C-alpha positions in Angstrom: 120.3 62.9 -28.7 120.7 63.7 -32.4 119.9 67.1 -34.0 117.4 67.0 -36.8 119.1 68.2 -40.0 115.9 69.7 -41.3 115.5 71.9 -38.2 119.2 72.9 -38.2 119.0 74.0 -41.9 115.9 76.1 -41.1 117.8 78.3 -38.5 118.8 81.7 -39.8 122.4 82.8 -39.1 121.4 86.4 -38.8 119.1 85.6 -35.9 122.0 84.1 -34.0 124.2 87.1 -34.7 121.6 89.6 -33.5 121.1 87.5 -30.3 124.8 87.6 -29.5 125.0 91.3 -30.2 122.1 92.0 -28.0 123.7 90.0 -25.1 127.0 91.9 -25.6 125.2 95.2 -25.5 123.4 94.3 -22.3 126.7 93.3 -20.7 128.4 96.5 -21.7 125.5 98.6 -20.6 125.9 97.3 -17.0 127.0 100.1 -14.7 130.5 99.8 -13.2 131.0 99.2 -9.5 133.0 102.4 -9.0 133.0 105.5 -11.1 136.2 106.8 -12.7 136.6 109.5 -10.0 136.2 106.9 -7.2 138.7 104.6 -8.8 141.2 107.5 -9.1 140.6 108.3 -5.4 141.3 104.7 -4.5 144.5 104.7 -6.5 145.7 107.9 -4.7 144.7 106.3 -1.4 146.9 103.2 -2.2 149.8 105.4 -3.3 149.7 107.6 -0.1 149.5 104.6 2.1 152.6 103.0 0.4 154.6 106.2 0.7 154.0 106.4 4.5 155.1 102.8 5.1 151.5 101.7 6.0 150.6 99.9 2.7 147.5 98.1 1.8 147.7 94.3 1.3 146.5 92.8 -1.9 143.8 90.7 -0.1 142.4 93.8 1.7 141.8 95.9 -1.4 138.2 94.8 -1.8 137.3 95.4 1.8 139.0 98.8 1.7 136.9 99.8 -1.4 133.8 98.8 0.4 134.6 100.8 3.5 135.8 103.9 1.6 132.7 104.2 -0.6 130.0 102.6 1.6 129.3 99.7 -0.8 126.6 97.2 0.3 129.2 94.3 0.0 132.8 93.9 -0.8 133.8 93.4 -4.5 134.8 90.1 -5.8 138.4 88.9 -6.6 137.6 89.2 -10.3 136.9 93.0 -9.8 140.3 93.2 -7.9 142.1 91.6 -10.8 140.3 93.9 -13.3 141.1 96.9 -11.2 144.8 96.1 -11.2 144.7 95.5 -14.9 143.0 98.9 -15.5 145.7 100.7 -13.4 149.2 99.5 -14.4 150.7 102.1 -12.1 149.6 99.9 -9.1 151.5 96.7 -8.6 152.0 94.1 -5.9 155.5 93.5 -4.4 156.9 91.6 -1.5 156.9 93.8 1.5 160.1 94.7 3.3 159.5 94.9 7.0 160.6 98.2 8.7 160.6 98.5 12.5 159.2 101.6 14.2 162.7 102.5 15.5 164.2 102.5 12.0 161.3 104.5 10.6 161.6 107.2 13.3 165.4 107.3 13.3 165.8 108.0 9.5 164.4 111.6 9.7 165.7 114.9 8.1 167.5 116.1 11.2 169.5 113.0 11.7 170.4 112.7 8.0 171.5 116.4 7.7 173.6 116.0 10.9 175.2 112.8 9.5 176.3 114.5 6.2 177.5 117.6 8.0 179.8 115.5 10.2 181.0 113.6 7.1 181.7 116.8 5.3 183.8 118.1 8.2 185.8 114.9 8.4 186.4 114.8 4.6 187.8 118.4 4.7 189.9 118.0 7.8 191.4 114.6 7.0 191.7 115.2 3.2 190.1 111.9 2.5 190.2 110.0 -0.8 188.2 107.0 -1.9 191.1 104.5 -1.1 191.1 105.7 2.6 187.4 105.4 3.3 186.4 102.0 4.7 183.2 100.4 5.9 183.3 97.5 8.4 180.3 95.2 9.2 179.5 91.6 9.8 176.8 89.3 8.3 175.5 86.3 10.1 173.6 83.3 8.8 173.1 79.5 9.3 175.8 77.3 8.1 173.5 75.2 5.9 172.2 78.3 4.2 169.0 78.6 6.2 166.9 77.7 3.2 163.2 78.2 3.2 160.8 75.8 1.5 160.9 75.9 -2.3 158.6 74.8 -5.1 159.3 71.3 -6.4 158.2 69.3 -9.4 156.1 66.2 -8.8 153.3 64.1 -10.2 149.7 65.4 -10.1 148.6 62.3 -8.3 151.2 62.8 -5.5 149.5 64.4 -2.5 152.4 65.1 -0.2 155.4 67.1 -1.5 157.9 65.8 1.0 161.6 66.4 0.9 163.8 64.3 3.1 166.6 66.5 4.5 168.6 65.7 7.6 169.6 68.3 10.1 173.3 68.8 9.5 175.5 71.8 10.1 173.0 74.4 11.2 175.3 76.3 13.5 175.7 80.1 13.2 178.5 81.5 11.1 179.5 85.2 11.0 181.5 86.9 8.2 183.1 90.2 8.8 183.7 92.3 5.7 185.7 95.5 5.2 185.4 97.4 1.9 186.7 100.7 0.6 185.0 103.4 -1.5 187.5 102.6 -4.3 186.0 99.1 -4.6 188.6 97.0 -2.9 187.5 94.3 -0.4 189.9 93.2 2.3 190.1 89.4 3.1 187.2 88.5 5.4 187.3 87.1 8.9 185.0 84.1 9.5 183.7 83.2 12.9 182.5 79.7 13.5 180.3 78.6 16.4 182.1 76.4 18.9 185.5 76.3 20.6 187.7 74.3 18.2 188.2 73.6 14.5 189.7 70.5 12.9 191.9 70.5 9.8 189.1 69.1 7.6 187.1 72.3 8.3 189.8 74.5 6.7 190.3 72.6 3.5 189.7 75.5 1.1 192.1 77.2 -1.2 191.0 80.5 0.3 194.3 81.1 2.0 194.2 84.9 2.7 191.2 84.8 5.1 191.3 84.5 8.9 189.1 82.2 11.0 188.1 82.4 14.6 185.6 80.7 16.9 183.1 81.9 19.5 180.6 80.1 21.6 177.6 81.5 19.8 179.2 82.2 16.4 179.0 86.0 16.8 181.8 88.5 16.9 182.3 90.1 20.3 184.0 93.2 21.6 187.0 91.1 22.6 187.6 90.2 19.0 187.5 93.8 17.8 191.2 94.3 18.6 192.2 91.4 16.3 189.9 92.8 13.6 191.6 96.3 13.8 195.0 94.7 13.6 193.8 92.7 10.6 192.8 95.9 8.9 196.0 97.7 9.9 198.1 94.9 8.3 196.4 95.4 4.9 196.4 99.2 5.0 199.7 100.1 6.6 201.2 101.3 3.4 198.4 103.7 2.4 198.0 105.7 5.7 200.1 108.0 7.8 199.8 110.8 10.3 199.1 113.3 7.6 196.9 110.9 5.5 194.8 108.9 8.1 192.1 106.3 7.3 188.4 106.7 8.0 186.6 103.5 9.3 182.8 103.7 9.3 181.1 101.5 11.8 177.5 101.0 13.1 176.4 101.4 16.6 176.8 97.8 17.6 178.1 97.0 21.1 180.8 94.8 19.6 182.4 98.0 18.2 183.1 99.5 21.7 186.2 97.9 22.9 188.4 100.6 24.5 191.7 98.8 23.8 190.8 98.3 20.1 189.7 101.9 19.6 192.9 103.2 21.2 194.9 101.0 19.0 193.1 102.4 15.9 193.8 105.9 17.0 197.5 105.2 17.5 197.7 103.7 14.0 196.1 106.7 12.2 192.5 105.3 12.0 189.6 107.6 12.6 186.4 105.9 13.8 183.0 107.3 12.6 179.8 105.7 14.0 176.6 105.9 11.9 173.5 107.2 13.6 171.6 104.4 15.4 168.8 102.5 13.5 169.8 104.0 10.2 172.2 101.3 8.8 169.5 99.9 6.5 169.9 103.1 4.4 173.2 104.8 5.4 175.6 101.8 5.6 177.1 100.8 2.3 177.5 97.0 3.1 173.8 96.7 4.0 172.8 98.3 0.7 174.4 96.2 -2.0 176.8 93.5 -1.0 175.3 91.5 1.9 172.0 90.7 0.2 173.6 89.0 -3.0 176.2 87.4 -0.7 173.5 85.6 1.3 171.5 84.6 -1.7 174.6 83.4 -3.5 175.6 81.3 -0.5 172.1 79.7 -0.5 172.3 78.9 -4.2 175.8 77.4 -3.7 174.4 75.1 -0.9 171.6 73.9 -3.2 174.0 73.2 -6.1 176.5 71.3 -3.9 173.6 69.2 -2.5 172.3 68.4 -6.0 175.8 67.7 -7.5 176.9 65.3 -4.7 173.5 64.0 -3.8 173.8 65.2 -0.2 171.0 65.6 2.3 172.8 68.2 4.5 175.7 70.6 4.5 178.5 69.9 6.9 181.1 72.2 8.5 183.8 71.1 6.1 181.9 72.6 3.1 181.4 76.1 4.5 184.7 77.8 3.5 184.5 76.6 -0.1 180.8 77.7 -0.4 181.7 81.1 1.2 184.5 81.6 -1.3 182.1 81.1 -4.2 179.5 83.5 -2.8 182.2 86.1 -1.9 183.5 86.3 -5.5 180.0 86.7 -6.9 178.9 89.4 -4.4 181.9 91.5 -3.6 182.8 92.9 -7.0 184.4 96.3 -7.5 181.5 97.8 -9.4 179.0 96.6 -6.7 181.1 98.1 -3.9 181.5 101.5 -5.6 177.8 101.6 -6.3 176.9 101.0 -2.7 179.0 103.9 -1.5 177.4 106.1 -4.2 173.8 105.0 -3.2 174.4 105.9 0.5 175.9 109.3 -0.5 179.1 108.7 1.4 181.5 108.9 -1.6 181.2 111.1 -3.5 179.6 113.0 -0.7 176.0 113.6 -1.9 173.3 114.3 0.7 170.6 114.2 -2.1 171.2 110.4 -2.4 168.8 110.1 0.6 165.6 111.1 -1.2 162.4 112.3 0.2 160.9 108.8 -0.3 163.4 107.4 2.1 162.3 109.9 4.8 158.6 109.6 4.3 158.1 106.7 6.8 159.3 109.0 9.6 156.8 111.8 8.7 153.6 110.3 10.2 155.5 109.3 13.3 156.9 112.7 14.1 154.2 115.1 12.8 150.4 115.0 13.0 148.9 113.2 10.1 147.6 115.5 7.3 146.0 112.6 5.3 142.3 112.2 4.5 140.1 111.3 7.4 139.1 108.1 5.8 142.7 107.0 5.6 143.7 105.1 8.7 146.9 106.6 10.0 149.5 105.2 12.4 149.1 105.9 16.1 151.0 109.1 17.1 153.9 109.0 19.4 153.4 109.4 23.1 155.0 112.1 25.1 157.7 109.8 26.4 158.6 108.5 22.9 158.6 112.0 21.5 160.9 113.2 24.3 163.2 110.2 23.8 163.3 110.9 20.1 164.2 114.5 20.6 166.9 113.6 23.1 168.4 110.8 21.0 168.4 112.9 17.8 171.6 115.0 17.4 171.2 118.7 17.1 172.1 120.3 13.7 175.4 122.4 13.7 174.8 125.9 15.2 176.6 129.0 14.0 179.5 130.3 16.1 178.4 132.5 19.0 179.0 136.2 18.6 179.0 137.2 22.2 179.3 135.8 25.7 175.5 135.7 26.3 175.0 133.3 23.4 177.8 131.1 24.7 176.2 130.9 28.1 172.8 130.2 26.7 174.2 127.3 24.6 176.0 125.9 27.6 172.8 126.0 29.6 170.9 124.3 26.8 173.5 121.5 26.5 173.6 121.0 30.2 169.8 120.7 30.5 169.7 118.3 27.5 172.3 116.0 29.2 170.4 116.1 32.5 167.1 115.3 30.8 168.8 112.4 29.0 170.2 111.0 32.3 166.8 111.4 33.9 165.2 109.5 31.0 167.7 106.7 31.4 167.0 106.4 35.1 163.3 106.2 34.5 163.7 103.5 31.9 166.1 101.5 34.2 163.6 101.8 37.1 160.8 100.5 34.9 162.8 97.6 33.6 163.9 96.6 37.1 160.3 96.8 38.4 159.2 94.5 35.6 162.2 92.2 35.7 161.8 88.7 37.2 164.4 87.3 39.4 166.0 84.1 38.0 168.9 82.1 39.4 172.2 83.2 37.9 175.5 81.5 37.5 178.5 83.7 38.0 181.3 83.0 35.6 184.9 83.9 36.0 186.7 86.2 33.6 187.0 84.6 30.2 185.2 81.4 31.2 183.0 79.8 28.6 180.7 76.9 29.5 178.1 74.8 27.6 174.5 74.5 28.4 174.9 71.2 30.1 177.7 72.6 32.3 175.5 75.6 33.1 172.6 73.3 34.2 174.9 71.1 36.4 176.5 74.2 37.9 173.0 75.7 38.5 171.9 72.4 40.2 175.0 72.4 42.3 174.3 76.0 43.4 170.7 75.0 44.3 171.9 72.0 46.3 174.5 74.2 48.2 171.7 76.7 48.9 169.5 73.9 50.3 172.4 72.6 52.5 173.0 76.1 53.8 169.3 76.4 54.7 169.4 73.0 56.4 172.4 74.1 58.5 170.8 77.4 59.4 167.6 75.5 60.5 169.8 73.0 62.6 171.6 75.9 64.3 168.4 77.6 65.1 167.0 74.3 66.6 170.2 73.9 68.7 169.8 77.5 70.0 166.2 76.8 70.9 167.1 73.6 72.8 169.7 75.4 74.8 167.3 78.1 75.7 164.7 75.6 76.7 167.2 73.6 78.8 168.4 76.7 80.6 164.8 77.7 81.5 164.1 74.2 82.8 167.2 74.3 85.0 166.1 77.6 86.5 162.7 76.1 87.3 164.3 73.0 89.0 166.4 75.1 91.4 165.3 75.4 95.1 164.0 78.9 95.8 164.6 78.5 99.7 168.4 78.3 99.2 170.0 81.6 100.2 171.9 83.5 97.6 175.0 83.4 99.9 175.4 79.6 99.4 177.7 78.8 96.6 176.1 77.4 93.4 178.3 74.3 93.6 176.3 73.0 96.6 173.4 72.6 94.3 175.2 70.0 92.3 177.1 68.5 95.3 176.2 65.0 94.1 178.6 65.4 91.2 181.3 66.7 93.5 182.4 64.1 96.1 184.6 66.4 98.0 181.8 68.9 98.6 179.5 66.1 99.3 181.7 64.7 102.1 182.1 68.1 103.7 178.4 68.7 103.8 177.9 65.3 105.6 180.4 66.2 108.3 178.7 69.5 109.0 175.4 67.7 109.3 
């Protein structure tokens, strides 16, 4: 279809401009979906939910606006994008999952008690930055545990497949020990399995130590060797007058009595962090372990691309760990992580009010707007368990005997309540626990899953054989009882009791049989 030139030349340009301006004015005169005050209320609602660790998801913003302001329908995605563009103080980030136990544990009482204990240790031990150490382990998959990544391909290609064989996917644990001055001791690496070949230790990283465990995790039995490893590298900097402080978390692998006694004998003081607070109070969890894990994953990808590999084997792990260790455990990073946790220099204000906000709605009644959905409050049992597990703040010295007795009574009642709580929890667990066949192992015995299955089958077979023997013995007893009853029934009741019982079976006794014939 061709446009007539005479008709096109007769159109006035001013008419077109006036039409466009009228359309624009009509679009601008359209009333907004929410007023400025309502949008401000929605912004404050989003901020308050984020501060209390119950944030709104990006996809639920439209539905939240509809429910808050009673709109007939939920706004569109275009409105959501425009809303975020109008309010640059609201952004979307990747969420960091926080468990309920961690949110409750990081409360003002626990934090104040933690820093009070550290202050008393610093003053009594006269600690400096070169004698304050943090010990912790990091576990990951040997092949890096990579998640799916975005790839480049043709537009016509439908499937974005990536061929990758399952290689060395066993668990590997790395135990790190760093000081507040910024020094990092050589790590200890634990492989999964029972043995290592020379090709697995082909790295130039000679000052490290390597061990093996059945599951690739450090256990309480390996804690003694770890303490000795630390003592060998810190023997020149500590003495009886200048001891060393070793900060640990509450893991069960840090509770070996022999290792702890060795640490005390070699001038090491052990300080355990409050439970479920290591995500904020432990230096290694704050700065070093995250870049260490990401650097190891990147090193795995680079090695795979450089050598055209489809998997990472066990012989590559040490060299990859060495690359990631040098990138993550820098002096500046280690010093910064001790400062961020407030351990050195001692700074309780390093734990800000924003860090403690997630525990507020779980410990106290919610004071938020009624429209704002708040987390469910704690039950009486959870609140009692929290109060019993939370250490009490330091009390002033008693001034008289009455105060001392009162404090002793309070501490005794608290310990009894704690024991009663443990008994109740144990009883509930035992009542819910299902009974499964168990294989009893000897001290220090380690078996594989196939050996476990064969041993379990052998135990079940032995159990069946024992049951068969018991049933056979019961049948024999029943037969004996039946035969004895039949013999009693077959006896002659006219025989006098004075006759000997041998006359009844005289046919089997020829001597008695002959004597009875003569008498007859």
